[in-house]
C-alpha atoms as a printed R data frame, in Angstrom:
    type eleno elety resid chain resno       x       y       z
1   ATOM     1    CA   MET     A     1 -19.933 -29.461  -0.063
2   ATOM     2    CA   ALA     A     2 -18.945 -27.510  -2.369
3   ATOM     3    CA   LYS     A     3 -16.247 -27.002  -4.928
4   ATOM     4    CA   LEU     A     4 -14.336 -23.333  -3.849
5   ATOM     5    CA   LYS     A     5 -11.848 -20.914  -5.938
6   ATOM     6    CA   LEU     A     6  -8.450 -20.090  -3.975
7   ATOM     7    CA   GLU     A     7  -6.978 -17.381  -5.412
8   ATOM     8    CA   TYR     A     8  -3.484 -17.132  -4.210
9   ATOM     9    CA   ILE     A     9  -1.855 -14.246  -4.374
10  ATOM    10    CA   TRP     A    10   2.063 -13.385  -3.786
11  ATOM    11    CA   LEU     A    11   4.554 -11.075  -4.785
12  ATOM    12    CA   ASP     A    12   7.444 -11.876  -6.769
13  ATOM    13    CA   GLY     A    13  11.456 -11.049  -6.583
14  ATOM    14    CA   TYR     A    14  11.384  -7.943  -9.250
15  ATOM    15    CA   GLN     A    15  13.603  -5.364  -8.442
16  ATOM    16    CA   PRO     A    16  13.295  -2.324  -7.398
17  ATOM    17    CA   VAL     A    17   9.698  -3.564  -6.067
18  ATOM    18    CA   PRO     A    18   7.493  -6.306  -6.680
19  ATOM    19    CA   ASN     A    19   4.482  -7.238  -8.765
20  ATOM    20    CA   LEU     A    20   1.884  -8.935  -8.135
21  ATOM    21    CA   ARG     A    21   1.159 -12.896  -9.397
22  ATOM    22    CA   SER     A    22  -1.219 -14.792  -8.662
23  ATOM    23    CA   LYS     A    23  -3.421 -18.461  -9.672
24  ATOM    24    CA   THR     A    24  -6.529 -20.384  -8.343
25  ATOM    25    CA   LYS     A    25  -6.609 -23.338  -6.347
26  ATOM    26    CA   ILE     A    26  -9.416 -25.669  -6.449
27  ATOM    27    CA   ILE     A    27 -10.606 -27.160  -3.527
28  ATOM    28    CA   GLU     A    28 -13.667 -28.513  -2.105
29  ATOM    29    CA   GLY     A    29 -15.673 -27.626   1.592
30  ATOM    30    CA   ASP     A    30 -17.919 -25.303   2.621
31  ATOM    31    CA   PRO     A    31 -17.533 -21.145   2.168
32  ATOM    32    CA   SER     A    32 -19.271 -20.528   4.545
33  ATOM    33    CA   THR     A    33 -16.865 -22.030   7.357
34  ATOM    34    CA   LEU     A    34 -13.581 -22.110   5.177
35  ATOM    35    CA   SER     A    35 -11.022 -20.369   7.503
36  ATOM    36    CA   LEU     A    36  -7.347 -19.977   6.878
37  ATOM    37    CA   GLU     A    37  -6.237 -22.626   8.705
38  ATOM    38    CA   ASP     A    38  -8.790 -23.971   5.843
39  ATOM    39    CA   ILE     A    39  -5.833 -23.343   3.181
40  ATOM    40    CA   PRO     A    40  -3.085 -25.714   2.639
41  ATOM    41    CA   GLN     A    41   0.526 -24.659   1.237
42  ATOM    42    CA   TRP     A    42   1.342 -24.447  -2.196
43  ATOM    43    CA   GLY     A    43   4.118 -23.996  -4.661
44  ATOM    44    CA   PHE     A    44   5.283 -21.897  -7.288
45  ATOM    45    CA   ASP     A    45   8.263 -22.194 -10.042
46  ATOM    46    CA   GLY     A    46  10.017 -19.301  -9.027
47  ATOM    47    CA   SER     A    47  12.936 -19.590 -11.858
48  ATOM    48    CA   SER     A    48   9.507 -17.768 -13.553
49  ATOM    49    CA   THR     A    49   8.922 -15.438 -10.749
50  ATOM    50    CA   GLN     A    50  13.104 -14.476 -10.301
51  ATOM    51    CA   GLN     A    51  13.146 -16.300  -7.301
52  ATOM    52    CA   ALA     A    52  14.343 -19.641  -7.963
53  ATOM    53    CA   GLU     A    53  16.839 -20.755 -10.652
54  ATOM    54    CA   GLY     A    54  15.642 -23.198 -13.348
55  ATOM    55    CA   HIS     A    55  17.679 -26.150 -11.598
56  ATOM    56    CA   ASP     A    56  15.854 -25.700  -8.107
57  ATOM    57    CA   SER     A    57  13.048 -23.768  -8.464
58  ATOM    58    CA   ASP     A    58  10.393 -24.899  -6.733
59  ATOM    59    CA   CYS     A    59   9.170 -22.145  -4.281
60  ATOM    60    CA   VAL     A    60   6.193 -22.290  -1.235
61  ATOM    61    CA   LEU     A    61   3.095 -20.421  -0.522
62  ATOM    62    CA   LYS     A    62   2.153 -19.964   3.036
63  ATOM    63    CA   PRO     A    63  -1.417 -18.345   3.333
64  ATOM    64    CA   VAL     A    64  -1.284 -15.220   5.830
65  ATOM    65    CA   ALA     A    65  -5.019 -13.850   5.150
66  ATOM    66    CA   LEU     A    66  -7.860 -14.638   3.332
67  ATOM    67    CA   TYR     A    67 -10.823 -13.149   1.531
68  ATOM    68    CA   PRO     A    68 -13.642 -13.313   0.695
69  ATOM    69    CA   ASP     A    69 -13.743 -12.887  -3.555
70  ATOM    70    CA   ALA     A    70 -16.989 -11.591  -4.222
71  ATOM    71    CA   ALA     A    71 -16.522 -11.220  -8.460
72  ATOM    72    CA   ARG     A    72 -16.152 -15.168  -8.240
73  ATOM    73    CA   ARG     A    73 -19.033 -17.478  -7.131
74  ATOM    74    CA   ASN     A    74 -17.220 -19.412  -4.231
75  ATOM    75    CA   GLY     A    75 -14.034 -17.735  -4.451
76  ATOM    76    CA   PHE     A    76 -11.580 -16.697  -1.964
77  ATOM    77    CA   LEU     A    77  -8.161 -14.257  -2.041
78  ATOM    78    CA   VAL     A    78  -5.872 -15.622  -0.406
79  ATOM    79    CA   MET     A    79  -2.052 -13.644   0.067
80  ATOM    80    CA   CYS     A    80   0.842 -15.336   0.654
81  ATOM    81    CA   GLU     A    81   4.209 -15.392   2.089
82  ATOM    82    CA   VAL     A    82   6.377 -16.988  -0.076
83  ATOM    83    CA   MET     A    83   8.941 -19.085   1.451
84  ATOM    84    CA   LEU     A    84  11.911 -21.345   1.108
85  ATOM    85    CA   PRO     A    85  12.002 -25.398   0.603
86  ATOM    86    CA   SER     A    86  12.950 -25.674   4.198
87  ATOM    87    CA   GLY     A    87  10.428 -23.222   6.100
88  ATOM    88    CA   GLU     A    88  12.924 -20.015   6.156
89  ATOM    89    CA   PRO     A    89  11.490 -16.389   5.062
90  ATOM    90    CA   HIS     A    90  12.602 -16.351   0.982
91  ATOM    91    CA   PRO     A    91  15.122 -13.520   0.656
92  ATOM    92    CA   SER     A    92  11.914 -11.494  -1.429
93  ATOM    93    CA   ASN     A    93   9.877 -12.109   1.535
94  ATOM    94    CA   SER     A    94   9.278  -8.417   3.066
95  ATOM    95    CA   ARG     A    95   6.726  -9.473   4.832
96  ATOM    96    CA   ALA     A    96   8.105 -11.322   7.531
97  ATOM    97    CA   THR     A    97  11.041  -8.687   8.207
98  ATOM    98    CA   ILE     A    98   8.218  -6.706   9.890
99  ATOM    99    CA   ILE     A    99   8.329  -6.010  13.603
100 ATOM   100    CA   ASP     A   100   5.092  -8.683  15.417
101 ATOM   101    CA   ASP     A   101   2.968  -6.199  17.414
102 ATOM   102    CA   PRO     A   102  -0.353  -6.563  17.392
103 ATOM   103    CA   ASP     A   103  -0.901  -3.677  19.051
104 ATOM   104    CA   THR     A   104   0.908  -1.466  16.100
105 ATOM   105    CA   TRP     A   105  -1.922   0.613  14.024
106 ATOM   106    CA   PHE     A   106  -0.966   1.654  10.357
107 ATOM   107    CA   GLY     A   107  -2.798   3.875   7.822
108 ATOM   108    CA   PHE     A   108  -2.234   3.819   4.194
109 ATOM   109    CA   GLU     A   109  -2.731   6.360   1.961
110 ATOM   110    CA   GLN     A   110  -3.229   4.695  -1.351
111 ATOM   111    CA   GLU     A   111  -2.846   7.492  -4.645
112 ATOM   112    CA   TYR     A   112  -1.964   5.970  -8.245
113 ATOM   113    CA   PHE     A   113  -3.434   6.664 -12.176
114 ATOM   114    CA   LEU     A   114  -5.922   5.609 -14.481
115 ATOM   115    CA   MET     A   115  -3.988   5.189 -18.118
116 ATOM   116    CA   VAL     A   116  -5.438   3.833 -21.002
117 ATOM   117    CA   ASP     A   117  -2.690   4.000 -23.214
118 ATOM   118    CA   GLY     A   118   0.236   5.732 -21.437
119 ATOM   119    CA   ARG     A   119  -1.337   8.853 -20.817
120 ATOM   120    CA   PRO     A   120  -3.586   9.612 -17.615
121 ATOM   121    CA   LEU     A   121  -7.826   9.188 -17.629
122 ATOM   122    CA   GLY     A   122  -9.197  12.128 -19.608
123 ATOM   123    CA   PHE     A   123  -5.455  13.798 -20.141
124 ATOM   124    CA   PRO     A   124  -5.824  14.323 -24.844
125 ATOM   125    CA   GLU     A   125  -3.755  12.735 -27.210
126 ATOM   126    CA   ASP     A   126  -1.216  15.907 -27.730
127 ATOM   127    CA   GLY     A   127  -0.809  18.691 -24.921
128 ATOM   128    CA   TYR     A   128  -2.173  18.663 -21.697
129 ATOM   129    CA   PRO     A   129  -5.822  19.034 -20.024
130 ATOM   130    CA   GLU     A   130  -6.725  22.129 -17.963
131 ATOM   131    CA   PRO     A   131  -3.819  23.251 -14.952
132 ATOM   132    CA   GLN     A   132  -4.722  20.536 -11.558
133 ATOM   133    CA   GLY     A   133  -6.835  22.556  -8.923
134 ATOM   134    CA   ARG     A   134 -10.411  21.191  -9.711
135 ATOM   135    CA   TYR     A   135  -9.946  17.576  -9.668
136 ATOM   136    CA   TYR     A   136  -9.104  17.498  -6.300
137 ATOM   137    CA   THR     A   137 -12.037  15.965  -4.539
138 ATOM   138    CA   GLY     A   138 -13.708  17.262  -8.275
139 ATOM   139    CA   VAL     A   139 -17.610  16.030  -9.608
140 ATOM   140    CA   GLY     A   140 -18.451  15.745 -12.952
141 ATOM   141    CA   TYR     A   141 -17.340  14.746 -16.500
142 ATOM   142    CA   LYS     A   142 -15.000  17.748 -17.101
143 ATOM   143    CA   HIS     A   143 -13.193  16.573 -13.804
144 ATOM   144    CA   MET     A   144 -13.816  13.048 -13.264
145 ATOM   145    CA   THR     A   145 -13.932  11.361 -16.661
146 ATOM   146    CA   ASP     A   146 -17.120   8.355 -16.582
147 ATOM   147    CA   ILE     A   147 -15.075   5.410 -16.486
148 ATOM   148    CA   GLY     A   148 -12.735   6.720 -13.885
149 ATOM   149    CA   ARG     A   149 -15.478   7.433 -11.278
150 ATOM   150    CA   GLN     A   150 -16.782   3.863 -12.178
151 ATOM   151    CA   ILE     A   151 -13.723   1.230 -11.378
152 ATOM   152    CA   VAL     A   152 -13.623   3.471  -7.989
153 ATOM   153    CA   GLU     A   153 -17.132   2.750  -7.148
154 ATOM   154    CA   GLU     A   154 -16.185  -1.284  -8.201
155 ATOM   155    CA   HIS     A   155 -12.862  -1.128  -6.573
156 ATOM   156    CA   ILE     A   156 -14.766  -0.066  -2.944
157 ATOM   157    CA   ASP     A   157 -17.945  -2.816  -3.463
158 ATOM   158    CA   LEU     A   158 -14.825  -5.374  -4.208
159 ATOM   159    CA   CYS     A   159 -12.883  -4.956  -1.038
160 ATOM   160    CA   LEU     A   160 -15.998  -4.126   1.378
161 ATOM   161    CA   ASP     A   161 -17.114  -7.329  -0.004
162 ATOM   162    CA   ALA     A   162 -13.873  -8.805   0.976
163 ATOM   163    CA   GLY     A   163 -13.389  -7.955   4.331
164 ATOM   164    CA   ILE     A   164 -11.163  -4.877   3.832
165 ATOM   165    CA   ASN     A   165 -10.907  -1.931   6.196
166 ATOM   166    CA   HIS     A   166 -11.471   0.588   3.082
167 ATOM   167    CA   GLU     A   167 -11.860   3.185   4.994
168 ATOM   168    CA   GLY     A   168 -12.799   6.176   1.732
169 ATOM   169    CA   VAL     A   169 -11.732   7.745  -1.492
170 ATOM   170    CA   ASN     A   170 -11.607  10.239  -3.461
171 ATOM   171    CA   ALA     A   171 -10.064  12.215  -6.242
172 ATOM   172    CA   GLU     A   172  -7.050  13.368  -6.230
173 ATOM   173    CA   VAL     A   173  -5.325  16.549  -7.504
174 ATOM   174    CA   ALA     A   174  -4.264  15.439 -11.314
175 ATOM   175    CA   LYS     A   175  -6.543  14.898 -13.576
176 ATOM   176    CA   GLY     A   176  -6.747  10.870 -13.788
177 ATOM   177    CA   GLN     A   177  -5.540  10.318  -9.973
178 ATOM   178    CA   TRP     A   178  -7.367   8.745  -7.224
179 ATOM   179    CA   GLU     A   179  -6.756   7.203  -3.996
180 ATOM   180    CA   PHE     A   180  -8.132   4.897  -1.214
181 ATOM   181    CA   GLN     A   181  -7.654   4.329   1.897
182 ATOM   182    CA   ILE     A   182  -6.500   0.993   4.121
183 ATOM   183    CA   PHE     A   183  -6.944   1.167   8.459
184 ATOM   184    CA   GLY     A   184  -5.775  -2.496  10.099
185 ATOM   185    CA   LYS     A   185  -4.973  -3.293  13.639
186 ATOM   186    CA   GLY     A   186  -1.986  -5.178  14.111
187 ATOM   187    CA   SER     A   187   1.844  -4.622  12.785
188 ATOM   188    CA   LYS     A   188   0.923  -6.114   9.225
189 ATOM   189    CA   THR     A   189  -3.137  -6.234   8.830
190 ATOM   190    CA   ALA     A   190  -2.959  -2.749   6.706
191 ATOM   191    CA   ALA     A   191   0.141  -4.091   3.768
192 ATOM   192    CA   ASP     A   192  -1.907  -7.856   3.840
193 ATOM   193    CA   GLN     A   193  -4.752  -5.494   2.479
194 ATOM   194    CA   ILE     A   194  -2.613  -2.872   1.324
195 ATOM   195    CA   TRP     A   195  -1.861  -5.575  -1.538
196 ATOM   196    CA   VAL     A   196  -5.004  -7.316  -1.347
197 ATOM   197    CA   ALA     A   197  -6.724  -3.762  -2.354
198 ATOM   198    CA   ARG     A   198  -3.788  -3.702  -5.254
199 ATOM   199    CA   TYR     A   199  -4.593  -7.095  -6.600
200 ATOM   200    CA   LEU     A   200  -8.325  -6.352  -6.633
201 ATOM   201    CA   LEU     A   201  -7.588  -3.049  -8.199
202 ATOM   202    CA   MET     A   202  -5.738  -4.072 -10.633
203 ATOM   203    CA   ARG     A   203  -7.873  -7.016 -11.686
204 ATOM   204    CA   LEU     A   204 -10.996  -4.590 -12.177
205 ATOM   205    CA   CYS     A   205  -9.469  -2.493 -14.424
206 ATOM   206    CA   GLU     A   206  -8.619  -6.052 -16.991
207 ATOM   207    CA   LYS     A   207 -12.484  -5.708 -18.083
208 ATOM   208    CA   TYR     A   208 -12.397  -1.825 -18.974
209 ATOM   209    CA   GLY     A   209  -8.710  -1.960 -21.131
210 ATOM   210    CA   VAL     A   210  -7.829   0.636 -18.236
211 ATOM   211    CA   ASP     A   211  -4.351  -0.402 -16.385
212 ATOM   212    CA   VAL     A   212  -3.447   1.129 -12.925
213 ATOM   213    CA   GLU     A   213   0.261   3.116 -12.912
214 ATOM   214    CA   TRP     A   214   1.004   2.804  -9.865
215 ATOM   215    CA   HIS     A   215   4.630   4.946 -10.148
216 ATOM   216    CA   CYS     A   216   4.452   8.113  -7.822
217 ATOM   217    CA   LYS     A   217   4.934  10.547 -11.243
218 ATOM   218    CA   PRO     A   218   3.952   9.214 -13.877
219 ATOM   219    CA   VAL     A   219   3.464  12.722 -15.131
220 ATOM   220    CA   ARG     A   220   6.798  15.007 -15.384
221 ATOM   221    CA   GLY     A   221   5.322  18.582 -14.746
222 ATOM   222    CA   ASP     A   222   3.675  20.696 -12.757
223 ATOM   223    CA   TRP     A   223   1.125  17.842 -11.513
224 ATOM   224    CA   ASN     A   224   1.520  16.613  -8.414
225 ATOM   225    CA   GLY     A   225   3.120  12.965  -8.067
226 ATOM   226    CA   SER     A   226   1.519   9.391  -6.515
227 ATOM   227    CA   GLY     A   227   1.872   8.859  -2.249
228 ATOM   228    CA   MET     A   228   1.372   6.070   0.109
229 ATOM   229    CA   HIS     A   229   1.206   8.265   2.875
230 ATOM   230    CA   THR     A   230   1.144   6.576   5.892
231 ATOM   231    CA   ASN     A   231   0.016   6.974   9.521
232 ATOM   232    CA   PHE     A   232   1.324   5.358  12.098
233 ATOM   233    CA   SER     A   233   0.705   4.911  15.712
234 ATOM   234    CA   THR     A   234   2.001   2.060  18.746
235 ATOM   235    CA   LYS     A   235  -0.080   1.848  22.007
236 ATOM   236    CA   TYR     A   236   2.878   3.718  23.623
237 ATOM   237    CA   MET     A   237   2.740   6.529  21.345
238 ATOM   238    CA   ARG     A   238  -1.713   6.038  21.724
239 ATOM   239    CA   GLU     A   239  -1.867   6.126  26.082
240 ATOM   240    CA   VAL     A   240   1.544   7.660  27.036
241 ATOM   241    CA   GLY     A   241   3.856   9.613  24.162
242 ATOM   242    CA   GLY     A   242   4.562  13.217  26.243
243 ATOM   243    CA   LYS     A   243   6.756  15.852  24.618
244 ATOM   244    CA   GLU     A   244   9.876  14.100  25.329
245 ATOM   245    CA   TYR     A   245   8.972  11.370  23.458
246 ATOM   246    CA   PHE     A   246   7.843  12.396  20.631
247 ATOM   247    CA   GLU     A   247  10.900  14.760  20.090
248 ATOM   248    CA   LYS     A   248  12.913  11.891  20.322
249 ATOM   249    CA   LEU     A   249  11.245   9.640  18.267
250 ATOM   250    CA   MET     A   250  11.717  12.464  15.527
251 ATOM   251    CA   GLU     A   251  15.475  12.732  15.552
252 ATOM   252    CA   ALA     A   252  15.463   9.175  15.741
253 ATOM   253    CA   PHE     A   253  13.369   9.396  12.178
254 ATOM   254    CA   ARG     A   254  15.771  11.950  11.709
255 ATOM   255    CA   LYS     A   255  19.063   9.985  11.870
256 ATOM   256    CA   HIS     A   256  17.494   6.937  10.056
257 ATOM   257    CA   HIS     A   257  15.996   9.510   7.148
258 ATOM   258    CA   GLU     A   258  18.286   7.188   4.576
259 ATOM   259    CA   GLU     A   259  17.417   3.810   5.885
260 ATOM   260    CA   HIS     A   260  13.373   5.461   5.240
261 ATOM   261    CA   ILE     A   261  13.969   6.451   1.580
262 ATOM   262    CA   ALA     A   262  15.597   3.032   0.534
263 ATOM   263    CA   VAL     A   263  12.590   1.498   1.051
264 ATOM   264    CA   TYR     A   264   9.885   4.302   0.188
265 ATOM   265    CA   GLY     A   265   9.816   3.488  -3.312
266 ATOM   266    CA   PRO     A   266  11.019   4.379  -6.453
267 ATOM   267    CA   ASP     A   267  11.710   7.784  -7.756
268 ATOM   268    CA   ASN     A   268  10.692   9.579  -4.974
269 ATOM   269    CA   HIS     A   269  13.293  12.165  -6.250
270 ATOM   270    CA   LEU     A   270  10.687  13.113  -8.817
271 ATOM   271    CA   ARG     A   271   8.562  13.169  -6.172
272 ATOM   272    CA   LEU     A   272  10.667  14.730  -3.109
273 ATOM   273    CA   THR     A   273  11.058  17.616  -4.485
274 ATOM   274    CA   GLY     A   274   9.628  20.354  -1.768
275 ATOM   275    CA   LEU     A   275   7.306  21.175  -4.185
276 ATOM   276    CA   HIS     A   276   3.860  19.814  -4.756
277 ATOM   277    CA   GLU     A   277   3.195  19.131  -0.946
278 ATOM   278    CA   THR     A   278   6.342  17.474  -0.596
279 ATOM   279    CA   GLN     A   279   9.101  17.904   1.582
280 ATOM   280    CA   SER     A   280  12.738  17.761  -0.618
281 ATOM   281    CA   ILE     A   281  13.918  14.458  -0.712
282 ATOM   282    CA   ASP     A   282  17.158  15.129   0.669
283 ATOM   283    CA   LYS     A   283  16.038  16.551   4.115
284 ATOM   284    CA   PHE     A   284  13.593  15.635   7.119
285 ATOM   285    CA   SER     A   285  10.991  17.761   8.871
286 ATOM   286    CA   TRP     A   286   8.191  17.565  10.713
287 ATOM   287    CA   GLY     A   287   5.423  19.989  11.034
288 ATOM   288    CA   LEU     A   288   2.549  20.738  12.953
289 ATOM   289    CA   ALA     A   289  -0.729  20.018  10.294
290 ATOM   290    CA   ASP     A   290   2.264  20.653   7.493
291 ATOM   291    CA   ARG     A   291   2.333  18.973   3.864
292 ATOM   292    CA   GLY     A   292   5.106  19.951   2.703
293 ATOM   293    CA   SER     A   293   7.243  17.979   6.048
294 ATOM   294    CA   SER     A   294   8.740  14.836   6.043
295 ATOM   295    CA   ILE     A   295   5.834  13.823   8.781
296 ATOM   296    CA   ARG     A   296   2.560  15.992   9.709
297 ATOM   297    CA   VAL     A   297   2.012  16.054  12.888
298 ATOM   298    CA   PRO     A   298  -1.700  16.475  13.587
299 ATOM   299    CA   HIS     A   299  -3.485  19.280  15.891
300 ATOM   300    CA   SER     A   300  -5.001  16.726  17.277
301 ATOM   301    CA   PHE     A   301  -1.571  14.901  18.777
302 ATOM   302    CA   VAL     A   302  -0.357  17.974  20.569
303 ATOM   303    CA   ASN     A   303  -3.675  18.468  21.708
304 ATOM   304    CA   ASN     A   304  -4.110  15.473  23.128
305 ATOM   305    CA   GLY     A   305  -0.120  15.656  25.124
306 ATOM   306    CA   TYR     A   306   1.548  14.548  22.288
307 ATOM   307    CA   LYS     A   307   0.100  11.343  22.036
308 ATOM   308    CA   GLY     A   308  -2.058   9.683  18.437
309 ATOM   309    CA   TYR     A   309  -0.797   8.760  15.449
310 ATOM   310    CA   LEU     A   310   1.581  11.015  14.001
311 ATOM   311    CA   GLU     A   311   1.556  10.750   9.078
312 ATOM   312    CA   ASP     A   312   5.301   9.863   7.839
313 ATOM   313    CA   ARG     A   313   4.024  11.897   3.701
314 ATOM   314    CA   ARG     A   314   7.808  10.174   2.336
315 ATOM   315    CA   PRO     A   315   6.517   6.393   0.902
316 ATOM   316    CA   ASN     A   316   5.578   6.691  -2.239
317 ATOM   317    CA   SER     A   317   2.624   5.118  -4.728
318 ATOM   318    CA   GLN     A   318   4.805   2.035  -5.905
319 ATOM   319    CA   ALA     A   319   6.063   1.525  -2.798
320 ATOM   320    CA   ASP     A   320   5.788  -2.290  -0.744
321 ATOM   321    CA   PRO     A   321   3.895  -1.406   2.451
322 ATOM   322    CA   TYR     A   322   6.007  -4.269   4.025
323 ATOM   323    CA   LEU     A   323   9.153  -2.817   3.707
324 ATOM   324    CA   VAL     A   324   7.622   0.908   4.955
325 ATOM   325    CA   ALA     A   325   6.310  -0.679   8.013
326 ATOM   326    CA   SER     A   326   9.113  -2.809   8.802
327 ATOM   327    CA   ARG     A   327  11.159   0.161   8.699
328 ATOM   328    CA   ILE     A   328   8.766   2.847  10.687
329 ATOM   329    CA   LEU     A   329   8.827   0.121  13.636
330 ATOM   330    CA   LYS     A   330  12.924  -0.659  13.416
331 ATOM   331    CA   THR     A   331  13.385   3.295  13.604
332 ATOM   332    CA   ILE     A   332  10.542   2.860  16.508
333 ATOM   333    CA   SER     A   333  12.256   0.458  17.988
334 ATOM   334    CA   THR     A   334  15.382   2.429  19.013
335 ATOM   335    CA   VAL     A   335  13.873   4.875  21.140
336 ATOM   336    CA   PRO     A   336  13.601   3.697  25.196
337 ATOM   337    CA   THR     A   337  10.317   3.808  26.692
338 ATOM   338    CA   GLU     A   338   9.758   4.566  30.017
């Protein structure tokens, strides 16, 4: 038996977006056989996280996913839902709102900025660097800065060592801006892993004195904002689909456009302007391979008889992936299938 370090991770009650919180529990166990079923529930002071009043402050942490933590000897990351002492989901528990469907697949493209002293990496103390154009998928110190790539590379390894289905990275359009992609089968898997990947990136950046900026538009002006483009498919979309179903699906997304925008991250009006590869926030559109639309339809989708996955380009980088997944599935559920 060994002493195991369990890092319990949860979302607090702050609005408009929650913050990540964590604390460590030490237990005895065998690190080679530890499973989610071995992880006990725990608690925390909800009055310090805007999830309870001081006179009745106990909140419960329910483990929902377990990952190895390569940064700590005998360490594990425990993603949790917040529950009430009664056993019911806490009002802040957005994960509990997702329709549970093992056949739904999500892929999230998480963009973000790395910041030092309130400005993106590579930005001078006064003014701006060269206009965007050469930074996207760029290479070389002039465009990337060494510490940015070093952080990104270490983050890849931490995610892969944790068993997170990290599918790749690239430098983004603005200087100091990066992206990683997470894919998961099951309606909650990818969202769990995005939150843990965010946690790992933020914790990693602590040792470099670098902040991670998730806000969708930290640099105003002619600079791309940050999104969390969401690729999604259900079993019906992959195996049956069809043009008629697709058109009904797009009409449902149009009908519920405002409900989607409401949970797609704060200040999205600063990003969804109709410029910088976005559609305006007050409009809904879909288009074939069109990155200026609300929903991008891949050529492969049409060529395969309107079957496969679609990309919702409206969620921003600060959005809660649980709420994004929940809203997408709610809209899909309104469209009848054969």
